[in-house]
VEXDREN-2710 file (C-alpha; in Angstrom, 1 decimal):
% VEXDREN-2710
k/r/px/py/pz
1/MET/112.5/146.4/127.7
2/LYS/111.7/143.2/125.8
3/ILE/109.3/140.4/125.2
4/VAL/110.3/137.4/127.3
5/SER/107.7/135.0/126.0
6/VAL/105.1/135.0/123.3
7/ASN/102.1/132.9/124.4
8/CYS/99.2/131.6/122.3
9/GLY/96.2/129.4/122.8
10/MET/93.1/128.2/121.0
11/PRO/89.6/127.9/122.4
12/ARG/89.0/124.7/124.5
13/GLU/86.2/123.3/126.5
14/VAL/86.6/122.8/130.2
15/ALA/84.1/121.6/132.8
16/TRP/83.1/124.2/135.4
17/HIS/80.3/123.7/138.0
18/GLY/78.8/120.9/135.9
19/VAL/78.8/122.7/132.6
20/ASN/81.2/122.9/129.7
21/VAL/82.7/126.3/129.2
22/THR/84.7/127.4/126.2
23/THR/87.8/129.5/127.1
24/SER/91.1/130.6/125.5
25/ILE/92.8/131.6/128.8
26/TYR/95.2/128.6/128.6
27/LYS/98.2/130.0/126.8
28/GLU/101.6/128.4/126.1
29/PRO/104.9/129.8/125.0
30/VAL/105.6/129.7/121.3
31/ASP/109.1/129.3/119.8
32/GLY/110.1/131.3/116.7
33/PRO/108.5/134.1/114.8
34/VAL/104.7/134.7/115.1
35/ALA/102.6/137.0/112.9
36/LEU/100.8/139.7/114.9
37/ARG/97.7/140.8/113.0
38/THR/95.0/143.3/113.6
39/LEU/92.8/141.0/115.7
40/ASN/95.3/138.6/117.3
41/LEU/98.5/136.5/116.9
42/ASP/98.6/133.6/114.5
43/GLY/97.8/130.5/116.6
44/ASP/95.8/132.5/119.1
45/ARG/92.0/133.0/119.2
46/GLN/89.5/134.5/121.7
47/SER/86.5/132.5/122.7
48/ASP/83.8/134.9/123.9
49/LEU/84.0/137.9/121.5
50/THR/81.3/139.8/123.5
51/VAL/83.9/140.5/126.2
52/HIS/87.3/139.4/124.7
53/GLY/89.0/140.1/121.4
54/GLY/88.4/142.7/118.8
55/LYS/90.9/145.2/117.5
56/ASP/91.1/147.0/120.9
57/LYS/92.0/143.8/122.7
58/ALA/94.2/142.2/120.0
59/VAL/97.1/141.4/122.4
60/TYR/97.4/141.2/126.1
61/PHE/100.6/142.2/127.9
62/TYR/101.7/141.1/131.4
63/PRO/104.9/142.1/133.2
64/ILE/107.3/139.3/134.2
65/GLU/108.0/141.3/137.4
66/TYR/104.5/140.5/138.7
67/TYR/105.3/136.8/138.7
68/SER/107.4/137.2/141.9
69/TYR/104.4/138.8/143.6
70/TRP/102.1/135.9/142.6
71/ASN/104.7/133.3/143.5
72/SER/104.5/134.7/147.1
73/GLU/100.7/135.0/147.0
74/LEU/100.2/131.5/145.6
75/PRO/103.0/129.4/147.1
76/GLY/103.6/126.0/145.7
77/ARG/101.7/126.7/142.4
78/SER/103.6/126.4/139.1
79/LEU/103.3/129.6/137.2
80/PRO/104.8/129.2/133.7
81/TYR/104.7/132.2/131.3
82/GLY/101.2/132.7/130.0
83/SER/99.7/131.7/133.3
84/PHE/97.5/134.8/133.4
85/GLY/96.3/134.5/129.8
86/GLU/98.8/137.0/128.5
87/ASN/100.1/136.9/124.9
88/PHE/103.3/138.8/125.8
89/THR/105.2/138.3/129.0
90/VAL/107.3/141.5/129.1
91/GLU/110.3/142.6/131.0
92/GLY/111.2/146.1/132.0
93/LEU/107.9/147.9/132.2
94/ALA/107.5/147.4/136.0
95/ARG/111.1/147.6/137.3
96/GLU/110.6/150.7/139.5
97/SER/106.8/150.9/139.8
98/LEU/103.6/149.3/138.6
99/ALA/103.4/149.5/134.8
100/GLU/99.8/150.5/135.1
101/ASP/100.7/153.7/136.9
102/SER/103.2/154.9/134.3
103/LEU/101.6/153.6/131.1
104/HIS/98.9/155.8/129.6
105/VAL/96.1/155.0/127.2
106/GLY/97.5/155.9/123.8
107/ASP/101.1/155.1/124.5
108/ARG/102.8/153.5/121.5
109/PHE/105.4/150.7/121.3
110/LEU/107.3/148.9/118.6
111/VAL/107.3/145.1/119.1
112/GLY/109.4/143.2/116.6
113/THR/108.3/144.7/113.3
114/ALA/104.8/145.5/114.5
115/GLU/103.5/148.6/116.4
116/ILE/100.9/148.6/119.1
117/VAL/99.0/151.3/121.0
118/VAL/97.9/150.8/124.7
119/THR/94.1/150.8/124.9
120/GLN/92.9/149.6/128.3
121/PRO/93.5/147.5/131.4
122/ARG/92.5/143.9/131.7
123/LEU/89.5/143.3/133.9
124/PRO/89.5/139.7/135.3
125/CYS/86.5/137.5/134.7
126/TYR/85.3/134.0/135.8
127/LYS/87.7/132.4/133.2
128/LEU/90.5/133.3/135.6
129/VAL/88.6/131.5/138.3
130/ILE/88.3/128.4/136.1
131/LYS/92.0/128.5/135.3
132/PHE/93.2/128.8/138.8
133/GLU/90.4/126.9/140.4
134/MET/90.1/129.6/143.1
135/GLU/86.8/131.4/143.6
136/ASP/88.6/134.6/145.0
137/ILE/91.3/134.9/142.4
138/ALA/89.5/137.5/140.2
139/LYS/89.0/139.8/143.2
140/ARG/92.6/139.2/144.3
141/PHE/93.8/139.9/140.8
142/LEU/91.9/143.2/140.6
143/ASP/92.9/144.2/144.2
144/SER/96.6/143.6/143.4
145/ARG/96.5/146.4/140.8
146/ARG/98.6/144.2/138.6
147/THR/96.2/143.9/135.8
148/GLY/98.4/144.1/132.8
149/PHE/97.0/145.9/129.7
150/TYR/95.6/145.4/126.2
151/GLY/97.0/146.9/123.0
152/SER/95.6/147.4/119.5
153/VAL/97.8/146.7/116.5
154/THR/98.5/149.9/114.5
155/ARG/100.9/148.1/112.2
156/GLU/100.9/144.4/111.6
157/GLY/104.3/142.6/111.8
158/VAL/106.2/139.6/113.1
159/VAL/107.2/139.1/116.8
160/ARG/109.2/136.6/118.8
161/ALA/110.5/136.0/122.3
162/GLY/113.6/138.2/122.8
163/ASP/112.3/141.1/120.7
164/ASP/112.8/144.6/122.1
165/LEU/109.8/146.5/123.3
166/THR/110.6/150.0/122.2
167/PRO/108.6/153.1/123.2
168/VAL/107.5/155.3/120.3
169/SER/105.4/157.9/122.0
170/HIS/103.9/158.7/125.4
171/ASP/100.5/160.4/125.6
172/ALA/101.0/162.6/128.7
173/GLU/97.6/164.3/128.2
174/SER/95.9/160.9/128.5
175/VAL/95.3/158.9/131.7
176/PRO/97.2/156.0/133.2
177/ILE/95.9/152.5/132.8
178/SER/95.6/152.3/136.6
179/ALA/93.2/155.3/136.6
180/ILE/90.8/153.5/134.2
181/THR/90.7/150.5/136.6
182/ARG/90.2/152.8/139.7
183/LEU/87.4/154.8/138.1
184/TYR/85.8/151.5/137.1
185/ALA/85.8/150.2/140.6
186/ALA/84.9/153.5/142.4
187/ARG/81.4/153.6/143.8
188/LYS/81.5/157.4/144.1
189/TYR/83.3/160.1/142.1
190/GLY/84.9/163.1/143.8
191/PRO/85.8/166.3/141.9
192/GLU/89.2/164.9/140.8
193/ASP/87.6/161.7/139.6
194/VAL/85.2/163.6/137.5
195/GLN/88.0/165.5/135.8
196/LEU/89.9/162.2/135.3
197/ALA/86.9/160.6/133.8
198/ARG/86.5/163.5/131.4
199/ARG/90.2/163.1/130.4
200/ALA/89.6/159.4/129.8
201/ILE/86.7/160.1/127.6
202/ALA/88.8/162.5/125.6
203/ALA/91.6/159.9/125.1
204/LYS/91.5/158.9/121.4
205/ALA/92.8/155.4/122.0
206/LEU/90.3/154.5/124.7
207/PRO/87.7/152.1/123.3
208/ALA/84.1/153.5/122.7
209/SER/82.7/151.0/125.3
210/TRP/84.8/152.6/128.0
211/LYS/83.9/156.1/127.0
212/MET/80.2/155.2/127.1
213/TYR/80.6/153.7/130.6
214/PHE/82.2/156.9/131.9
215/GLU/79.7/159.1/130.2
216/GLU/76.9/157.2/131.8
217/LYS/78.5/157.5/135.3
218/LEU/79.0/161.2/134.8
219/SER/75.4/161.7/133.6
220/ARG/74.1/159.9/136.8
221/LEU/76.2/162.4/138.9
222/ARG/74.5/165.3/137.1
223/ALA/71.0/163.9/137.5
END
């Protein structure tokens, strides 16, 4: 497994429905070494810190294997690396199945000289709509189950395209990234969903905002 492309982008203003919106979804490949710090890569910034960024969303991974799916879904559209706003376009995580099904919250990887821990899935927002100029792209992205995932930086370091992505540990007691997305989208919870949500809440690496979300859903079931 390896990093195929390191992609960065700074906030920019774009026109959308007659208003100017600040977004950092436009990422471009970067040559050479880049410092990966606690909050982001050098040369990369998040625009709306209420929903993006922070230590639990320091870096966004997206498998290169998903590009073939989107090339068929969006024929004729140019999709260079970084098209989905990812910082790391990665190879090898989704060769046999969706990465989100096998990766668990809390899994750890070495990336260059840095170390990251998997924290959560990416949930698409209207910035993806702006980027692709397609009103239904956020729904299609979520429905595809190809969300990619965020990581927090447990050790700062230097990364570059071509670096190996090396597993350090797998948290088998945690929950898959895909389970977080499914529980988020589910209108009703069955008994298995309740147990899965409790496991998610117990996952050390899952951000507090997600734990609060699941706790509130479980509390409504008990009411």
